[in-house]
C-alpha positions in Angstrom: -4.1 -2.2 -78.8 -5.2 1.0 -80.8 -6.7 3.9 -78.8 -7.8 7.3 -79.8 -7.8 10.3 -77.3 -9.1 13.8 -78.1 -6.5 16.3 -77.3 -6.7 19.1 -74.7 -4.5 22.1 -73.8 -2.6 19.8 -71.6 -1.5 17.9 -74.6 0.0 20.9 -76.3 3.8 19.9 -75.9 3.2 16.2 -77.1 1.1 17.9 -80.0 4.1 19.9 -80.9 6.5 17.1 -80.7 4.4 14.7 -82.7 3.6 17.5 -85.2 7.0 18.3 -85.8 8.5 14.9 -86.0 5.7 13.5 -88.4 6.0 16.8 -90.7 9.8 16.5 -90.8 9.5 12.8 -91.5 7.1 13.3 -94.5 8.5 16.1 -96.1 12.3 16.7 -95.3 13.6 14.9 -98.3 11.8 17.1 -100.7 12.4 20.4 -99.2 15.2 22.5 -98.3 16.0 22.8 -94.6 15.6 26.5 -94.7 12.0 26.1 -95.8 11.1 23.3 -93.6 12.4 24.8 -90.5 10.7 28.2 -91.3 7.3 26.3 -91.7 7.8 24.3 -88.7 8.6 27.3 -86.6 5.5 29.0 -87.8 2.9 26.1 -87.7 4.1 24.2 -84.7 5.1 26.8 -82.1 3.5 26.5 -78.6 1.4 29.7 -79.2 -0.1 28.6 -82.5 -0.9 25.1 -81.4 -2.4 26.3 -78.0 -4.6 28.7 -80.1 -5.6 26.0 -82.4 -6.5 23.6 -79.7 -8.6 26.1 -78.0 -10.6 26.9 -81.3 -14.2 25.5 -80.8 -14.4 24.6 -84.6 -11.2 22.5 -84.5 -10.6 19.3 -82.9 -7.4 17.2 -82.5 -7.1 13.5 -81.7 -4.0 11.4 -80.9 -3.8 7.7 -81.8 -2.0 5.3 -79.7 -0.8 2.0 -80.6 0.2 -0.4 -77.6 0.2 2.8 -75.4 2.6 4.6 -77.7 1.6 7.9 -79.3 1.8 7.1 -83.1 0.0 9.7 -84.9 -2.9 12.5 -84.9 -5.6 13.9 -86.6 -6.8 17.6 -86.9 -10.5 18.4 -88.1 -12.0 21.8 -88.9 -15.4 23.1 -89.3 -17.2 26.4 -90.0 -14.7 29.4 -89.8 -11.8 27.2 -88.8 -11.5 25.7 -92.3 -8.4 26.7 -94.1 -10.5 27.3 -97.3 -13.8 29.1 -97.5 -16.3 26.1 -97.6 -20.0 25.9 -96.9 -21.3 25.0 -93.4 -21.8 21.3 -94.6 -18.2 20.7 -94.9 -15.7 19.2 -92.7 -12.0 19.7 -93.3 -9.2 17.2 -92.5 -6.5 19.7 -92.1 -3.7 17.2 -90.8 -3.5 13.4 -90.6 -0.1 12.2 -89.9 1.2 8.9 -88.6 4.8 8.4 -87.5 6.9 6.2 -90.2 7.4 3.5 -87.9 3.7 2.9 -87.4 2.4 3.6 -91.2 1.8 -0.2 -91.7 -0.6 -0.7 -88.7 -3.7 0.7 -90.5 -3.9 3.9 -88.1 -4.3 6.2 -90.9 -7.5 4.4 -91.5 -8.6 4.9 -87.8 -7.8 8.4 -88.0 -9.9 8.9 -91.3 -12.7 6.9 -89.9 -12.5 9.4 -86.8 -12.9 12.2 -89.2 -15.8 10.8 -90.9 -17.5 10.0 -87.6 -17.1 13.6 -86.5 -18.6 14.6 -89.8 -21.4 12.5 -89.6 -22.1 13.3 -86.1 -22.2 17.0 -87.1 -24.3 16.2 -90.1 -21.9 17.4 -92.8 -22.4 16.5 -96.3 -18.6 16.6 -97.4 -15.4 16.0 -96.0 -12.4 17.5 -97.7 -8.5 18.0 -97.3 -5.4 19.6 -99.1 -2.6 17.3 -100.2 0.7 17.9 -101.6 0.6 17.3 -105.4 3.8 15.4 -104.9 2.7 13.3 -102.0 1.7 10.1 -104.1 1.1 7.7 -101.2 -1.2 10.1 -99.5 -3.2 10.7 -102.7 -3.4 7.1 -103.3 -4.6 6.6 -99.6 -7.5 9.3 -100.2 -8.5 8.0 -103.3 -9.0 4.6 -101.8 -11.2 6.1 -99.2 -13.4 7.6 -101.9 -12.0 11.2 -102.3 -11.7 12.8 -105.8 -9.9 15.8 -106.5 -12.0 18.9 -106.9 -9.5 21.8 -107.1 -6.1 23.1 -105.7 -4.7 25.8 -103.6 -1.5 27.2 -102.7 0.6 26.0 -99.7 3.7 27.8 -98.6 6.7 25.8 -97.3 8.6 28.7 -95.8 8.4 31.1 -98.7 8.3 28.6 -101.3 4.9 28.3 -102.9 3.8 24.7 -103.5 0.4 23.2 -104.7 -2.1 21.1 -102.8 -4.7 19.2 -104.3 -8.1 19.9 -102.6 -9.8 16.4 -102.5 -13.5 15.9 -101.4 -15.7 13.1 -100.3 -19.6 13.4 -100.5 -21.0 11.5 -97.3 
């Protein structure tokens, strides 16, 4: 059974664990340990995640499969978006599923939740950044109707990488 749960401040340690685990699973083969660890330390420390959960324009959701935490979603609106976008946009900043659960359709559930939030808030666009070398994710987003509309820099430690900006009109 698949269950979604909105994260609260009480969930920050579980959020840190799944954030670190899924990011490492996804990117450790393509990045140096130094750059990866520097990013994880900056992006997923408890103070940073506590601040993000407490931000009114950001929302986190856990997805569980058979009562086991399997993935999570972070969406941003307004000033919480990582790029300057109009007020009619919702950003999917993070959508991660543990490798062992990736064949169960959980990514679709998380993306559907993001679209549901966008529609509830009367947003006209949903957008995200995805690493240009993450072919599986790009293919997933394209299947969901996203198209590339730009790019921006993403720093893994002090290494600059390119994220594609992909957008879907609702």
